[in-house]
N, C-alpha and C positions, 0 to 999 in steps of 0.2 A: 479476485477475491470479491466480495460480494453479498449484498443483503438477501441472499435466498433464504436467510433464517427468519427474516420478517414476511416471509411469504411473497416478496416481490423483488425481484433482482433488481440491483441499481441499474439503470440506463446510464450509458456513457453519456458525457454532458455536452458535448459539442454537435455541431449542426448535423453532423454525417455519422454519426455513431448508433448503432442499433440499439433498441430496447429489447430485453430478454425477460421474460415471465414463466416462470416454472409452476405458479400457484394457478388457481381458480381465478379467471379475472372478475372483476365486478361486472354485473349486468350493464349493458350500454342504453343510454335513453334512446328514443326514436331520432333525435336530432343528432347524437352521434353517430349512431349506425348510418343514417344519411351522409353525413360528412365523410365517413370512411369509404363509402361506395363512391360518392364524388371524386374523392382523392385517387382512388383506385382508376377511375375513367380518365382523369387528367393525367395521370401516369402513363396510362396507355396510349393516350394520344401524343405525348411527347417523347416516349422512349420505346425503343426495342427491348423487349424483355425475354429473358431466357432463365427459366428458373430449373432448379434441381439438376444443374449441369455437373456431371461427375468428372472432376478433375483427376487424371490418373498420377499416382506418384511412382518413384522409381521401383518401388517393390510391388507394384500391383495395387495397392490399395487405393481406392477413389474417394475424394474428398467434396463434399457437396458444395455448391455455390449457386447463388442467385445473382443474376448479372442485369444491370440496367444501362442502358447507353442511349446517348441522345439519338432521335430519330433521323433529324436533318442534318448531322453533322457535316459539315463540308471536306471533312477529311478524317484522318485518324485522330483520336481523343486520348488524354492521359486517363489514369484510372485511380480512384480513391477506393483503398482496399482496407476492408475491415474483417478480421479473422477473431473467431470467438467461440468458447465453449458453449454458449448460451442460445436458447431457442430464438430463431428469427424467422421461423415459418411464415410465408407471407398471408396465410389464411388464419383467422381466429376462429379455429374449429368449435370453440364453448360458445361463442356468439354468433356464427354463422356469417360472419362479415370479414373484409379484409382486416388484416393488422394495421396499424399506422405505418404508412410508409412515408412518411415526410423526409426522412433523410435521403432515400433515393431520390425522391422528387426535387429536392433541393440540388443536390449534385448533378443531375440531369439537366435541369434549367440552367446551371452554370456552366455546362459544357463540359461534364466529365460523365464517364463510365463509372459506376458505384457496383462494387463487387464485394458481397459479404460471403464469407465461407465458415463452416463449422471445422474445427479442430477434430483429427480423427479419433474415433471412437465415441462421438456424440451425435445424437439425432441421425439424420440421414447418411452422414460420413460413415465410411467403413473402418474397421480396426480396432486396435485396444487403446483406451485413453489413457494417458499419463499428464501429470500436471504441466502447464505451460505448452502443451502441444508438441513435444517432441515426437519425431526426430527433426533435427534442425533443417534436414533436407527437404521437408514438406514444404517450407517456406520457398526454397530456391526452385523447386519443382513447380510450384505455383506461379512464381515469377518467369519462369521459363515457358510456361503454358501461355501467359498472357503475351509473351514476344512473339508466338506464332499465330497470334489473331490479328488480322489484316486490318482492323479497327483501332488497333492500339498504337499509341503514338511513341511507346518506348519507354515512357516516365511513369510510375507508379508511386502514391503517396500512401503510408499506413497510418491509421488512426484508430483512437480508442481509449477507453478509461477503465483500469482495473485490468481484469483479465483479458481485455481487448487491446490493451497495451502492454502488457508484460512479456509477451512472447516477440515484440518487435526487436529489443536490442540485441538477443541473440541471434536472431536471423539477419540483423544489420551486420552483424561481425562476418557474414559470408560475402558480404562485398557484391551482391548480385548487381549487373548494371542496370536492371530495371527498377531497382529500389532506390528512388531519386531522393526521397525525403520522408520523414516521419513526424507525426504530433503523438505523444506518448503523456498519458494523464494518469496520475495515481499509480505509478508503474513499480512501485517498491518490490512486488513479489517476484518481478523478473530480475532484480538484481541478486547476483550470488555472492560472490566475493569481489569488493572493488574497496581498495585502500585497507584501512582497518576494519571495514565491516565484513563480519562472516555470517551474514544472517540467512544466507541461502535461500533466498526468496521469502523473507520475513519469517521463515520457520523458526528462528531464534533473534533472540536479544541478549546479547551478553551471555551466551552460551544456554539461556533457559529458553524454553519452547513458548512461543506466542500461541496461546490457544484458539485464536479465530480461526486459523487454518483448519483446526478439527472440526469445528461446526460447518466451515465451508464445505470440506470434503463430503458431509453427509450427503449433500444434494449433487455430487459430481462424480463420485467414484463408483458409480455404476456400471461393472463391466457387463452383466447380465442384463441385457435391454432388447426390446422389440426391434427388430430389423426387416428388411425386405429382401428377397431371395437375390442371390448374385444374378446379374444380368437383367435386372427389371430395367424395362426402357425408361427413357426421360419423360416420355408421355404418361407411362403409368405413374411414374413417381409424383409428376405434378397433379396428375388427378387425385390420387391418393394423398396428397397433401391437404387437400379438403376435407378429409375424412380423418387423418391420423397426423399429428404433429410431433407424435413420439416423446413428448415432455411427460416425465413423471410428474406424478402428484405425491410429494412425499408427507408423511404424516407429519403433524405439528410436533414439535419438541419444546418442552420447558427447558432452555438450555442452562438458565441459573441453576437448576437442579442437575442436569444432565453433566456438565462439565465438572462436577464434584466427584463424579464416580472414580474409584480406585479398583484395580490399576489402571493407570491411563491406557494402556495398550488395549484394554478391553472397553473403552469408553464409548465408540461407536456400535460395538457388539451389544452393549447394554440397551441401546436404543432401537435394535434390530435393524441396524443400517446395513446396506449392501455391502459384500466384501469388497475390499478394494486396496489401493496403494498405501493407505494409511498404517494399516497393522499387518496387512497380508502379503505373501509373496505373489508377484503379479508377472505376466509374460510381457512385459515392457523393458526399454533399455535400462531404467534406473532399478527395477527389480522390484519396487514397492517397499512395504515395511519403513515408511518413512520415520515412525516413531522411536523405531530402534537405532536410527543413525546418530552419529556425533557430527560436529560443526564441519569436519573435513574429510567425512566419508566420502570414497570414490564415486558412490552413486549420486552424489550431487553434481558431479561433473559431467554426467552421462545423459544430462536431461535437456530442459528448455532453459536454463538459466544462463545469464551473461557472467561472465568472471574477467577480471581485468587483464588476463593474459590473452585474451581473445582481442583481435582488432576491431576498431570501430570508424566507419567512413560515410554515414550518412548526415546529412543537414538534419537537424532536430530543433523541436521546440517542445521544451519540457514544461509540464504543468504539476506542481505540487500545492498541497495545502497544509498548514500548519496543525490542524486537527487531524491528520491521517496516521495511519500507523508507521508510515514509512518514509518521513521528511527528511531523516538523516541518511539512510542509503540512498534516497532520490537525489539528494543534493550532492553526495558523493559521486554518483553516477554522472550527473551533469558537469561536474567538475573534472572528471576523468574525461569526458568526451571532450570537454573545453580545451585540456591541456595534453591530452594523449591521443587525440584523434589522429587518423592515419597520415593525414597530411594539412597543411595550412588550409586549404579550402573548407575541409570538415571543421576544423578547430573554429575558422571564423564565423560558421554558420550553427553555432550552438546559443539558443537564447532559453530563459526560464521565466515562468510565473509562479509566485507563492502567493496563494490565497489563504484568507484566515477561515476556512470551511472545513467540513469533516470530508471523509473519502467520496471523491467524484461528486461533489455537491456544488461546483463552480457555478453553474448557471441557475442554482437555488438561492444565490445571494440575492438580496433585496435592498431597497434603499434604507432599510432599517433591518439590518441582518443579524441575528441572534444565532449564536452557537453554543449549545447547550443552555446556560442560562446568561451568558455574557453578551450585551450589546458591542456589536462591531461598527455599527453605524453603516454607510452606504459602501459595500464590498462588491458591487458590480463593475464588470468589464464587459467590453463588447467582443465577446468570444467568437461570433460569427465572423466579425470582420477581421479578427486575427488570423482564424483558419482559413479563410479563403483568400486572404492576402498571402499566407504562407504558401499554399498549394498553387496559387496562380503565378507566384515567383518561381518556384522550383520545378511544377509540373508542365506548365504552359510557357515559361521562359518570358513572361510579361514583366514590363519594368513598372512595377505598382509603387513605387517608393515606400515600400513598408521597411526595408531593411535600413532605409536612410533615416528613419525615425524610431526603430525599435530598438528600446533599451535590451542591454544584455541581460540584466535581471530587474524584473518587475516585481516589486514585493510589498506586501500589505503590514504596516505597522499598527499592531493592536495596542490599545490605550489610547494613542492619538487618533486611532480609526482613519488612517489614510494611505493611499498607495504612495509608492515611491520608486524611484528608480536608481540603478547603479549600474557603472562599467563594470562590476566584480562582485562576487561574493566571498566574504563579507565586504560591504561597502567601503569605499575609501575614506580614511578618517578613522576606521575601528581600530581599537587597541585593546590589549587584555588588561583585566582590572581584577585582582584576587582580593577574595574575602576570606578567613579563616575562621573554622569552627571553634567556638569556646562555650564552657559552661562551668557550672560548679560541681556537675556530676549529675545533674538533674534536668536534662533536655526532654525529658519523656512529656510528650503533649505540648499543646500550644501554651499550657498555664505553666510550664517549666522555665528554666533559665536558660535555655540554648541561645546563642547569639553568633552572628556573622560580624567578625572585627578585622581591622586593619592589620594586625598583627598577631601571631600566635600567641597563645597564652604560655608563660613561663614553665609551668607546672602541669603534669597531666591529670585531670580528672575526669577518667574516661565515663561515658553515659553507657548504663547498662539496660537492655531489655531481653525478654524471651520472645522467641518465634516459635509457635506451635502449628505444625502443618495441618492439624485438626482444625485450628481457628485462625487462619490467614487472615490479613488486613483486606478487606473486599475493595476491588477496583471501584471507583466513584467518578465517573466521567474518564477524559483522557484522550490520548491520540490512538484510538483504536477504531476497527470497524469489526462488523460481519459476526458478533457474536449475540445476535437476537436481543433477547430480554436480559442477558446476563451483564452486559455493559453499554450504557448509553455514550456515545462519543461526545467530545466537547468539553466546554470550560464550566466548571460548577465551583460553587463556594464550598471548600474544604473545611471548615471550621469544624464542622460537628464529627468529621472524620479525625481531626487532631486532637479530639480529648482521649484517643486511644493511649494507652501506656506504651504499646510497642511501637508507636511512631515518635521519632526524635525530631524535634522542631529546632531550626536555627534560623534567625531573621535578623536583618541590618537594622541599624537606627533609621529612622526616617529619611529619605533624600531631601536635601535642602533645594535642589534644582533638578528640574527634569532632566531624565537620564535616558538615552536609547540604547537598548541593548538589542543588537542586530548581528547574528552569527552565531557560532558554536559557543557551548557553555561545558566546561570539562571539571568534573567532580573527582578529588583525590581524596581517598579515605586511609586511615591507619586502623585496622580493625583487629579484633581477635574474636575466637569463640571457642566452645568446650567440644565443638563437635569437628570432624574432619572435612565436612563440606557442609555448605550453608549458602544462602544469596543474601545480597545487599541490594536494596532499591533506593532510588532517589526520585523526587519529584520537586520541581521548579515551579517556584509561584510568584505573583504580584499581588501584594496585601495592600488595600486600599486604606486611607486613613480611618475608616469606620470598622475595619478588621475583616472586611471581606477578602478571601484568599481564593484567587483565581489560578487553577492549574495551568500550566503552560506547556510543559513536556516531562517526559518521565524514562526512566530506564532501569536497567538491573544488571547485575553481575554475578554469575554462579562462580563461586570461587575456585572449584576445581580447574576453571578455564582461565584465571587469571594470567597466567604466563604465556598465553597465546591459544588458539584455536586449531593450529596445525601442530600441536604437540599432545605428549600425553597428559592426562590429567595430573594435577599435582594436590597433596592433600594438606590439610591445614594440621597443626600440631596444637594441642590444648594449651591455651594461655600464650602463644607465641603472636606477636604484633606483626601485620602483614600490610604493606602498602597496595592499594588496588585503585586504579584510575577507572571510572565508570564514563561512558558516553562516548563520543559528546552529545550533548542535548543540542537541541537547534531552536531558535525562535527569533521573531522580532516584537518588540514589545516596549512601549513608553512608559516608564515610572515618572508620573509626575511628581511635583513637590507634595511630600507629605506620605508617599507610596514607599514601601519597603520590599526588598527582595527576601525570599525565603526559599530554604530547601526542607523538605522532609527527608529522612532516611529511615528505612525498615528493613524488613528482611522478606515481603511478600507483597504482591499487587495482584491479587487471585479475582478473578479468572483471567485479567490481562497477559498475566504470565503464568506458566505452570508452578506448582508448590514444589519446593526443594524438600524431599523428604529428611535431609540431614543426616542420612545414614552413609552416604559414600557409595551407595549402590547404584544400580542403573537407572533409578526413577521411574522409569515407564512399567515395571513389573512388580512395583512394591503396592502394598497395602496398608503398611503401619509405619508412620514416621518417629523420629524423635524429636523432642523439645530441644531447642538449641538456647543457650545463653549466649547473646552476642555483646560486643563492646565496641563503640567508636571511640579512637583516642585522638586528643588533639592538645599540642603543647609544642614547645620548640623542637623537642626530638621527634614528634608525631605531628607535623604540620599538615593536619587536615584542612582541605581548603574547596572552595569553589572558585573558578577562574569564568568570568564572563566576558564578553566582547562589547565593549562601550564605543558606540559611533560618537565623535564629537565633531559638530559641523560650524 
């Protein structure tokens, strides 16, 4: 997933991850051009280079790879392997100079072969593309091809962020002997169903569609594309790669406008996007038509996603961020590998980092990191040292000392703005603390009387609001990526949003002493509606003494799926009260003295999530919605609550 919407795809952040760009690059200065040429000369001096190597898969399809290996290696070497849907062509055809190849150069200098490969159906690779690069046998076949190379020492490590990470988990489930270690960063779209998460690769949250993927698919689902004739030689492909990189130049899109289109199934068609897996039947294993699926559709289990009934047996270093779209399923995947790994060796070698940044922005942290509008302080880490320490340990078998000092979980606590370490997640000393929703029936907006209190109110005074799909609550900041100008990720002061009458606001009294919230946050609501189906959304916030309200995490629940995503939809009856548990949300935040905890409750957060049309229909083919009158109940009989994880030290 991917900032292609901003006209430049997000580069994976560690030292050996490739950068992909689909848009017209900025012109280079003479100094930059000379630096590129000098870098290529140095790479040619230290590396044996094989470009456009067409690696055969078991079905005859060939996937292109560029291979860089140390020229004077004393023997076989390990491989650092990056697989991607993005453009890594070695030549910048628009500027007429080599592309930046610092990733390959650093890997070779450190004694590794560096291999970067395109998923099938993209760029020089043959076949039809499907999300996350299925079939899984492509990964196996590539590892087996590595094993047949005399220069390979038998141990390969995979690395990447976002779409260069998300394929790794399912391929790891195949337990290929050459797959010795992995570093997965911002990998949530590879998590299908793990534990209670049925996101199917970030496509859903609480059964609602996360619209970031729709914008991303605009630049990825092109099944009709320029290709070279079968049998084109490697020599010809290398030569032609200086003339053609096969990268599309997609017309710019105003996503703030485009994502409002109804019906949803025609959203990409309305901007003249290529036909593809979003709404069309496609000749791929999953069949396409993603927008028509439900959370447990069989198609989700035929692609490149990892599901928790699959084995896992690869030592893994997991990198997450608090303002990514997927920190919840990311944490669930880490915990799954840590506790359900194939054997003790696997379970012992699972480590995690959780940074206070947006999607794949780890190395953009500075000594004064700002995420959205909120200042995080010095959020830097030495990612290069961690990366190479990890690979030196598992691919070279060196005694680096890394595992003697590496904490199981290294996490950044916002508010106190400091890195912390823990042997588990949540950290030791974590315990649940529950607050109950209360009001006199007027919790609408931050000017209302909504509160979070220690005990539920004796009598129910439900808070009422209307949700109109034609006028949804707009997304403002948040844990999101890849929606272009529609939503900016990060933490922003929510006070102007909280003036809306369709947002219920519940806030604690000021904390008298500092309180660390590190771990899951679960919200249980007792709700009713005059429609058979609707949504309920929750946002978690830290309110400073001056009233500034920083968003921490957010979630949603589509009521038809409240009893389980592997069941048939269940409908609401008018006026009947239903218990629904949302989340869990996840964060690490220090509430200093005088700060307050707040949640917002509404029925939309658009276009972060798609709008529920409130009809009980399929939602994707509908153009007209119904206005819903929704209620949140809170009393001894209906104990709506928020349970946070407090770390006492």
